[in-house]
C-alpha positions, 0 to 999 in steps of 0.5 A: 622801076624806081629810081630810088636806091637802097643806101650803102652801110657806112660803119660797120664791116662786111663780117659783121652785117654777115653775122646779123644776116646769118642771126636773122636767118636763124630765127625766121627759120623758128616757128614762134607763131602766136598762138600755135607755138611759142617764143622758147627756141628764140629766146634760147637761141638769143640766151646762147649768143649771151652766154658765148659773149659772158653778158649777163641776161635774165629770163622771165616767164608767166607761162611755160615757154613764153620766155622773155629775156632782158640783159644790160651793159651798165654804164657809170652814168645817171642818165636815164637808160636806153632800152632796145625792145622787140618782141619775137612772136608772130601771127599765124599764116596760110601756106598756101598763098606763100610764094615760099615757106613762111618759115624758110627764109628764102632769098628771092629776087633781092628780098627774104621771105618769113613770117617776122621779115618785118614784123619784128624779128629783122628788129630783134637782130638790129637790137642784139648786133647793137647790144653785141657791138657795143660791148665787144668794141667796148665803147664807153657808154654815157648811159645803161643800154638794155636789151629786151625780147618779149613775148606775146605782143601779137596777143596783146602783151599779157606774157610778155611786155605786161608781164615784165612791166608789172612783175619784174620792173627791176629789169627796166629800171632806170630806163627812160628812152626806147627804140621800138618798131614800126618806123623807119620805113620810106613813104614815097609823095612824088618824088619826095622820100619821107621816113616816118618815125612813131611818136605816138600810137592808137589805144586798142580795146577788144570786145566779144558781143553776144547774140542770142536766138532760137536754137533749133532744127535747120529744117525750121528755118526760124527767124530768131536766128542768132545769126540773122541778128548778128548780121544785122549789127554787122551791117551797122558795124560796116556803115558805123562812121566816127567822126574825124579827129586828127592828132597833132602829130598827124597833122604835122605829118600831113602838113610835111608832106603835102609840102611836095605837092602841086598846089591843088593837091597840097589843098586836098591832102590838107584837108585830111588833117581837118575834121570837116574835110577829112572825108572829101580828102579819104575819097579822092586818095588813091584807093591803095592809099585811103584804109591807112589814112582812114585809120590815122584819122579815126576810130576805127571797129573791125569784125574779126572772129565769129562763133556760131552753130558747130553743125550744119542742121542746127539753128544756134541759140547763141552766135558771137562776134570779135571786134577789134577796135583802134581809138585815137589818143584823144579817145578813151576805151570808155567813149569807144565803147560808148559808140559801139554800144550806140549801135547794139540791139537790147538783147546783145551783150558786149564784154571788153575783153582787154585793152590798152593804150593809147600812147600819146605823143612823146614829142621832138627833142634830142633823141629824135634830132639824132635819129633824123641826122644820122638818117639824112647822112645816108639819104640827103633829101629825105625828110623824117617825120613822126607819125601815128601808129594805127596798131598797137605795139609793146610801147603800151605797156613800157610807157607806164614806166615813164619811158619815152618809146620812139618807133624806128626800126630803118629798112629800105622798100622801093615805092612799088612795094606796098610796105603796110601790106607785109604786115600780117600779110601773105608773103612778108619779106624784107629787102635784103640790103634795106635790112643790111643798111637798117643794121648799121644805121640802127647801131650808129644811132645807138652808139651816138646816142650812148657814147660818153662823148655824146 
């Protein structure tokens, strides 16, 4: 078992932490699957709290039920404001693969189970509690603090942050900084704890590729079968290898983490930061680490949904596959598209459905340093390192307004739990003590950054 233990909350009272836990379990039990449900219940729950606290708020929606809520604590300062950003939609689930029902918020062996436990209803409550406590404690603010809970992040942000940014930008007026998801979690190398802080993220492009064929009766077994053409393409896609191109952020992360390794391991690990040695280094990594480091250093193309015949005895005249591409900050969507086109047969049709980002490195600065300072008060031997998110988040919309987004949603997990496997996976769960510590640390960071004396 791990010798690493969860830090204890330092500032918030037991009553305040219990309130956070109550709100967290409440929204964890609400079905906000995208696209099978909507975000209405969660947003209305948050609105009811704001009403009770007499906090003005605004709800906007592009489509019925796809609600977004924004509220603001105003200051007298002209400093750039801080946005506490989260999304409340989740991906679907297969209940048969779960230990506890995905809407149960069941506690078991120190964890709280539920879809959205780490992606990202925990962060919604971190943000909500920080926002409420700043008001209740009558903190003198040196900048406006804005709370926003968005819809539709899991499906590309169209009804959520994109809608707010494009149609209601005044709700985010004056905001220069944001705290968003996917950062503040521990990664273990040898006997050292590293906490990742997201400073950039890959772009995304979603494609539909259609293959024609000869529609016929299944008994004829024609070779001009759209499914055969599609499967030939999938074989080529599986073997497609884009060149390694680690970003500056990824290189910094790799070099920082490698300092804790013995000489030979350090040399091999640092090969990940090179274009020429990356493949060798990935092949000698532990199996559970290879996919993550490959994704951090390459453009990736993953087939996800396949559409074909609806009947077992009909050879389809057309088959289609959807491909999810995530491209590096130095790659453009046009370059990613050309990479895909290079392996397409002439008669296939390529359609770019949606794309966004990338979000390039926001750099290090006083806000990043403050996060590091507060976190290392709790974990003195830990080191904070910047990293590149291989997925996408609402940051790919917020950056259009010039907002510097840091991914910081602190939580503790022991080394035996693979944190990244929990995203969109079965048995998504959060360490209960880690959630309480994260609530406390998040509030301290927000309070320190936004108080008049800082």
